[in-house]
N, C-alpha and C positions, 0 to 999 in steps of 0.2 A: 750213324743210326741206320738200321736196316729199313729199306724201302718197303712200303706196303705193296702187296702183290695183286695185280689186276688181271682178271680173265676177260679178254675182249674178243667177241665174235662178230665178224663183219665180212661179207663176201665181196664187197666192192673194194678192189685193190687200192684204188686211188684214195678213197676215204680212209681205209685202214692205215695206209702209209702216213697220211697227214696226222691222224689222231695219235698213232703210235709214236711218231716222231715228236709230237708236241708233249706227250705225257711221259716219255721214258726218262726225261731229266729228273722228274719228281718221283716216279713209281717204277716198280719192276713189272712191266706189262708184257703179257703173252697174248699174241693175236692168232686167231683161228678163222679159217675161211668158210667153215660150214658148221652146222649145229652138232653133228655127230662127233667131230673131232674136239669141239669145245667141251662137250659133255664127258668125253673120255678123259680129257685133261683134268676136268674138275674131279673126276673119280680118282685120279692118280696123284694129284698134287693138292697143295693147300693154297687157297686164295683168300684175300681180304674183301674183295668186292667184284661184282660181275657187271660188265657192260655188254648188252646184247642187242644186235640188230634183229629185226623180225623176219624179213624176207631172206631166207638162206636155204641152200640146198641141204639134202639129207634130213635134217630136222629144222623146223623154223624156230624163231626165238621164243614164241609162246611155249612150244613143246619143251625146249631146253629149260626154260624158267620153271615149268611145272616139275620137271624131274630134279632140278637143283633144289627146289623147295622141299621135295620129299626127302632129300638127303640132308639138307641143312636149313633149319627154320629161321636162322638169324642172319645169315650173310646178306649184305645189301645187294640189291639187283636194280640196275637202271637200264631201261629200254632206250635205245637210240634208233630212231626210225623215221623214214619219210612218210609213213602212214599217219596222217594227221586227223583222221576221223575220230569223233568222240567215242564211238563204239570200240575202236581199237585201244584207245587210252584206258577206257573203263575195263576192258578185258584184261589188259596188262596188269592193272592195279589189283583186279580181283584175283588173278593168278598168284599174286604175292609180291609183285615188284614194288620197290620203294619210290620210284619216280619214273617219268616217261618224258624224254627229250625228243622234240620233233626237229628233223633236219630242215633247213640249215640252222646251226646254233654256233655260238662263240665258244672257243676253247676255254676262255675265262669262266663262262657259266658252267661248263662241264667240270672244271677243276673245283669250283666252289661247291657244287653238289657232291662230288666225290669226297671232299674234305668233310662236309657236314655228316655224311653217312658213315665215314670211317671213324670220326670222333664219337658218334652215337653208338656205333658197334663196340668200340673199345670201352665206353662207359658201361654198356650192358655186361661185358665180360668182367670188368673190374668189380661191379656191384651185383654179383650173382648170388650172394648170400642174403639172408634176411636181416632186418634191423628192428630194434625196439623203438617205437614212437609212442610215448605215453603208455597206455594200456594195450596198444595194438602191436601185433607182429606184422611188420611191413615186408611183403614179398615183392620186390621190384620187377622180378622176371615175369610174375603172373599177375601183376597190377592189382594186388589185394592188400587190404588192411583187415586183420582178424584179431578179435579178442576171444575170450572164453565162450562167448555166446554167438556173436554175429561175425559175418564176413562181408566187408564192403568192397565192391568192385570199383576200381578206378579206371579211367581211360588211359591209354598209353601216354598221352601228354601230361595228364595229372600225375601219373607215376614218375615220369621223367622229371617233372618240376619238383615234386616232393624229394626225390633222390638228390637233385641239385641243391635244394635247401639243406638237406642233411649233410651233404658234403661240405657246405659252406656255412654251417650254423654259427650264429653269433657274429656274423660278418655282414657289413653293409654291402648290398648287392645292387649295382646300377641296373636300371631297366634294360638298357641296350645290351648289357653283358648277359643277362638272363635270356633275352630274346635270341641272341646269336648262339648261345650255348644249346638252347632247346629247339629253336626253329631254324637257325642258320640265317636269320634275317631280323631286322628291327623296324619294319615299316609300320604304318598306322594300323592296318588290319591285324597284324600279329600282336601289336600292343594291346588292342582291344581284346583279343583272345586271351592274352596273359591275364588280364584283369578278371575275366570270367573264370579261368582255372584257379586263380588264387582265391576267389570268392568261394568256389566249390570246396577247396581244401580247408578253408576256414570253417565252413559249415560242418564238414566231416570231423574236424578236430575241435569243435566248439566246446565239448565237455572236458577237454584236457587243459586244466588250469596252468600247467607247467609249460605249455607250448603257446608261442605267440608268433604270428606273422605280422610284423609291423609295416605300415605304409609310410615311408619317409618321403614327404611331399617334395616333388621336384628332383628326387634322387633315385629312389627305388624301394627296396624292401630289405627287411632283416628277419631271419628265422631264428628264434631263440627257444632253447629247451634246457630246462634245469637238470633233467634226468641225464645222467651220463651212461653211455653204453659202449 
């Protein structure tokens, strides 16, 4: 199987070596020591995910991320930085990063986050077309349900959850499997969030008699739809 391609920008040679050495068993990783060369590489090559330090010569990580986002709205971006201030984390996320890891961190944590975002990105690519859900036309890319009169806007999580249900309709889905597929985690907080999003989807689809989201006590959920598409 072809390895996923990582663009990694880091000006600290020691850290760059350690991370590249740890990841290259699993991924095709290309490392760049300044923001300008990283951005040039992004323009010339195809990557699946970007790991960006912030304090770099030529262009800093924020500047690189902004330009990457202008070129590609979907590719996952993870900041890796020693800058731990809340303001820096917020700035990174506002620019369009998907996550922000503060040094030092474990390689295991980094790999987990990479896998979560790679899977999410692949799902987005696979389900780029629209789907019929009862009377609605479901657009997973733009997070909308639309009928002949109204358009209902979903959050990204609600859209991902509905998409996961569609993909696994008429199947018993364990709570922990749903949580890991959508959030990459199954802790208590995420579990409570799942219940909120399912409640929201039930309200949105309340008038659709052919659609049912069953709560299977102690197990999980089942999304059933009589209409075939």
